[in-house]
N, C-alpha and C positions, 0 to 999 in steps of 0.2 A: 625190208621197204622201211623205209622212213616213217615219222608220225606223220609231216606233213605228206608224203605221198600215200600215205593211206586214206588221211582227209580228201584228198583231191580225185583219188580211184572212189571213193564214199560218194563223192560229190558226182562222178560222171561228169557228163557236159554242161553241168551246171555252172557257169564261171563265178557264180555267186558263193563259192564255197566259205567265204570269211564270213558271210552273212547266214548261212548254214549253221557254222561251228556256233557262232555268239546266240542262236536261237536254241542251238542245241544243249547249252550249259545250263539254260536256266528252266528251273521247276516252279511255273506260276499255277495261280489257282483262280478261281472263278466263281462267279455266284450262281445261283441256281440248282434245278436237280439236272438238266439236260445240256450238254454241250454247246455254248452260246457261236454261232457262224464264225466270230473271230479266231478263236481257238482253235477250230477248224481247220481254217485256213492257214495260222501258222503253223500246224501239224503239218499241213505240206509245204511248208517254207522250210521246215527244218528242225520244230520244236520237237523234243525227242523226250521229253517229261511235262504230266500234270501231276500237281498236288489237290489233294483232297480232303476237305474239311466237314465238319458236323452240317452246314447250310447245306451242304451238296448231297446229302442221303436222308432218306424215308424208310427206307426200308432193304433188306439183301435184294429182294426181285428188280428195285428199280436202281439199285448200285451197279447190280450185274450189266442191267439195260445199259446205264452210262458209259459203263468200261467199253461193251462191245461197240455204242456208238464211238467212242476215240480209236476203238481199234480197226474199226470199218475205213478210219481216216488214214490211219499210221498203225500197222499190226504188230509193230515191235515197240511201241511208246510204253514207257515206265509210268507206272498209275500208284503215286503215293499216298500214303495216310499216315497219319501221327494216332497210331491207335495202339497206346500202351497196355489198353486193360486198365482195371483200376478207377483211379478218377478222372484220368485221362483217356477217354472214347468218344472216337467220332461213329462208328458203327452202332451203337447204343447211346448217342446222345440225347435221345428224350426219354431213355427207360432207366439210364443207370447198365454197366455192364456185367456181362454174365460172367467175368473173370474176375477174380481179386488183381492187385495190382503190385508190383515189386515187393513193397513193402510186408504184406501178408507173406507173400512167397520167401521172402529171407527170414519172418519170423520162423516161419516151419522149418527152412534151413533142411528141404531135400529136395538134391539137385534132379533127381530122376521127377519129381512131381513137375518142377518148373519147367523144365524140359517137355514135359506133357502137355502143361497148360499152354507155353509158347506152340509147340506143338499144332492144338487144337486151333490157336488164336489164327496162325496160319493159316489152316484149311479152308477156315470160314473167309480169311481174308482172298485167298488164292480162288477161292468159289464164285466169288465175288467180282474177280477181275482184277484184283489190287496185288501188285508185284513188289512194291519198295514199302517196308513200312520201317517209318522214322521212328524205330525202337530197337533194344533198351536203353534205358536210362543205365549208364554205367558209372552216375557219379556216385561216391562217398559221402554221406550225410554227415559231415561232420563238424558241421556247425548247428546246432540245435535250432538255432532263429532262422535259419536258411526261411524264405518266403517263397521260393517258388519250386524247389525239389519237394523235400518233406518225405510222404510218401511213395513218391516215385521213386525212388531210391532204395536197393534191396536193404540198406543199412547204413551204419558207421564202420564196419571193419571192413576195412579194405581185402582182406582175403574172402573173406563169406562174398562180398559185392564180387570179387573176382568170379569163383566158381559158379555162381547162379549168373553172372552176365554171359560166361562162354554156355551155361547151359542152356539159357535163354536164347542165345544166336544160334545153337544146332536145333531145337526143338524149331525155330521161325524157318531156317533155310531147307531141312530135311521135307516140309511141307512146300516147299516151293517158294519160299516169301524173301528175298533180298531183304538182312537185318542191316539198320542202321544205326549203328552203335553210339551214342551218345553222351555229355557233353562236352570234347574232346579240349582240352585235357583234363579237365573234370568242373562241376560247378557246385560242388558241394559246400565247400568251404564261402559261402557268400551269404551276406546279409542285404541283399538288394537284387532285386528281380529285373533279369535284362530287359525284360519286354519296356521296362519306365526308363531304366538308364543303366550307362555302366559300372557292372562290379568291377571290383578290384581283391586279389587273393595276395596277400603280402608275407606269405608262406615261405620258407627257401626252399631253392630248389632242390635240395637232395629229399625234403619232405613231401615236394610236388611229385616226385620222381618216383619215391617208394609208394605214397598214399595214393596219389590222384591217378597215379596211370596204371597201376596194378592191375583192377579191370578192363582197363583199354588195350595191354599185352596180352589178358585172357580170352578178349575177344578176336583180337587179330590171332592167335593161335587156334580159335574155333574156326577161323575163316571169316569173319564178317564180312560180307560185299561192298560196305559203306559204313563210314564214317560221319558223324556231324559234328561239326566246331562248336564255340561257344562264344559269344560276344564278351568276353570277360580278359581283364588284363591281369597280366602274372608279370610284376617288375623282374622278378628271378629269371624267366625265360624270355622276355623279351618286353624292358621298359618303356618302348613308346607305344606300342600296337596293340590292340586287342587280339585274341590267340585266331579268329578269324580273317585278319588281317594281316597275320605275322608268318612271314618266310621261316624266321626260326623257329615258328610252333609248326607249322603246319611243313614244311620242306625238310628243315634240318633235323627236328625233332621226331614227329611222326614220320615220315617217309626213311629219312637218313638213318637215326637210332632206332627206333621199334621194328622197321624194315615192313611199313603197310605198305601194298599196292593197289589196294583196291579204290574205288570211289571217295572222293572227300567231298561232302556236301555242307554248307553253309547253312546254320540256324536263319531262321526267318529276317531278311535284311531288312522288313520295315520295324522291326523292334527298335526303340528308341536307342538303344545303346549302338547301333549303328545309325539309324537315320538321324538320329540327334545330334550325331555329333561329326558324321563324315559324309550322311547323305547318302541313299540307296544307290545313286551311280558312279560315284566316285568308289564307295565302299565295294561293290560288287569287282570294279577296275581292279583295286587293290586284292580283294580276296581271290580274284585269280591268278594274278599274279604272284601272290602269296605262295600258292600251290592247292588251292581248292579248285575242284572240277565242275563244280554245280551249285546254281544260286538258288537258293529255296527265298519265294516270296511268293505272297497269295493269302494268309493270314488276314491282312488287314487292307491290302491294297490289291485288287482282285478284279483288273481290267485291261482291255488290249493297251492303254497308253502305258501301263507300267511295264510290260513287255516291249513296245516299243522302245521306249526310253532306255531300259537297261541293252538290248541289243544295239542302239546305237552308240552307245555309252563305249559297248565293249570294243564295238570297229572304229570310234574314233579313237581310242588308247591303242590298237595296233596300228593303225596308220599313220600315229604322231610318233611310235616310237616307243612309247611308254608302257605297251604290253606287247611282248615277243610274240608273233603270230605263232610260234611252234609251242608255245606255253597254250595259247588258243586252242589251238589243234589238240596237242596232249591230252588237255580236260574233255574236249569232245571226244574224242576216240574213248577216255575212259566211262562217259557215259554210253557209249554204243556198244562196250565190253558187256557192262551189267545189263545193258537189255539183250545182248544174247544167251548172257546167262538165264536171266528170267525166262527165255524162251523154250529151256530144256524142259522135259518133264520128272519132275521131282522124283526123287528113290525112295518114294513112301512105303513101310512096312505095311506086310499084308494083316498083322495081327491087326484085331478092332480097337477103335479107339473108346478109352474109357470113358461111358456116358455120365456128361455131368459134372465132368474133371473140377470147372469152375466152383460150382459148389462145395463141392468134396474138401478141393481147396481151401475157400472162405471158411468153413467149418473149422478146420484143423486151425485156423492161424486164429481162432477167438481163444483171450489168454480171460479166465474168467478167477475173479481174486474178491474172497469175502474176509470181512475183518473178523480177526484171530479168536475174538470171544463172543462169536454170532453163531446160531445154530445152523444147519443147513441152508445153505436158499430152497426156499420154497417156489414155482412157477406160479406166475399169477392164474386166477381165475376166473377175474374179473376184468372190463376192459379197464386199461389207465389211462393217464394222460401225458401224451409225450411232450416235452418243452425241448425244442431245438434251440441251443444259442449256437447262433450262425453267423461266422464272421465271412467276412468278402473274398469272395474266390480268387484265387492268382488266373493269370489270364489264360495260361495253361489248360487249366480244367473248365474254366468259363462257367457263368450263373446257370446255363440252359439246362445242364445234367442234374437229374434229382439225386437227394441221398438222405441217408439217416434209416429210420428204424420204422416211422411210422405208418407207411402205406402196409407191409410185413403183419405188422400189430394187427394194423384193421382186419386183415385175411383172417387171420388166426385168432383176434380175441373182437369178434365184430363189435360194434359199439366205441371203440378205442376213438378219443379225441386230441388233437393236435393243435400245435402253435409255434409261430418262430417269433427269437425275441434276440434282442441285440443291444447292446449299450449298459450305461449305469442302471438303467431302471428294469432289466431284463428280469433279475430274481421276483420281482414285488411282482411284476407285471404277469407272471411265470405262476407266482402261486394265487394269484388272483383267478386266473382262468381256470386253472387247475381245482379248483373247488374240492370238494372233500374225495377224489378221485387217486389213485396212486399214481405216484409221478416217477416217470422214465425219463431223466433228461440226457440230452444228447449234445454231444460236446466233439470239437475237431480242432485237434493243434491247442488245447487248453494252455500250453506253457507258453506260446506266443501271444496271448490275448490278455491284458490285465483284468480288464473288464470281466472276460468269460469267467476268469479264475474267482472272479470276489463274486459274480453272479452265482458260482457252484456254494461258494462257503455259505452265503447266504440263505441258499435252498438248502441246504444239508442239514444247517441249524434248525430251521424252522419244521425240516422234515425229514428227520435222519433214513426215514425207508426207504427214501429214494434210490431209485436203480441209475446208475450212472455207465452210459455208455460213451467210450473213448473211439472217433472214427479217423482222428487224425495219428501221428506218432505219437505215444504213450511215455511221455516223460515227467507228467504231472502227477504226483503222487495218488494211490488208489484209493478211491475213497465211495464211502456210499454202502447202503445195504449189499449190495454186489454190482462191483466195477468189472464190466466185461470190455476189453481191448481188441478191437477187431482188426487193428493196423492199415484201416483204409476206409472209405467208403464208398466203393463200389455196390451197385445191388444186391449181390451176391454176398456182402458183409453185413448189410443189412440184414439180409433175411437168415445167416446164420447166426447173427445177436437174438433176431426175433425169437427165432426158434428155440433157443436158451432159455429168451423170459418167460417164454408160453407152456415149456414142457415139451417141445415136439419131440 
């Protein structure tokens, strides 16, 4: 049976098969914690996927009720989420994640542990009715100035990233949740955030094939059910169009050279790398024509009008001959194929799942450094002052997720005070607020923020007994009476550092 015949069979007596296919390839979002009427109506008309974000979630019980509401309208709906663990969490957006992120797992470099963490995360997602996770990030963080990947990457070594990407995919999918490995062909060597503009990587083709693609080869070998494209321009692969819109990248490279047969999902089409250059309608048509199968939209544009605009753009492109109907039908069929896979019960092991695997991993990820000429670190017995030097969060992480060690130190050392500081006057303000209290300075990606590095220098000159907690990528010199590198800012990373400070 041809792809077009399968589409027609799936559509049954419905004469609007083209409309159904156009809706099937969309993965929209919405606002609110219950499904709006327009979304339920679109599911009845052919929409096959829904994307969830932090704004849609208040608790596991509420999320389970929401996904049940969606499945009451369409029982095979793909419910997707951007749940990386670590800094990027939607399940625990208001509290911080119970799991360390990729960079912490890469620092530990125990693939069995990575698989266990991903499996437990997948188990929690599946229990809430989520069956597609836009994770893991397989980007090799080769550019220290990268503003959007950082701790979302397992590291800067392609082989390390490859083995942990494969372990993560396996762990997630044995729990019955489809992995969506991202951001193909690799977002690690960028200095621009694609949420705001179009990044460009000027590496040679051989470097891209050896460095960026190694983790994706591993993910494909591990059976990843989906791959997410990146909104980045790599002239060595395609000098004209970003990867999401590139036939040479998605079809010739990913499908042809790498032999990938699963679902290709775009990154969010409302990101300025696409919306600000091609527009979301034109961009969506070009993406499907290039070889993408599903259009992710909804992080910023989350309404029925967006769905209608994209549906109509795809239909018009087919009718004018710009987009072959067979290509749209093939994309829709790949969405349905993934939906059928998610309906199969997972083949979970009967062995008990490790308790608190996220906290165990976070504890193992903390790297403690003391000055060579100092006495061993003595845990605090009195409540300190926690000075958090806070950068602007990137769009993927968001500002709504708490981070740091203050909350945990308040629990372990009652009376702990805290403040948040930024800019050139940060250190002097922190010293004033701290008074005589011992200071715990919390930083995040110090190497990327000159003001933060200067603030830490000033603080340590005045108060050399300051404890430094680095919760980003630890690439600056280790400083302070003791330096704790957590390799991420998840809630469990903060707890692991606080336990060391308080001697728990």
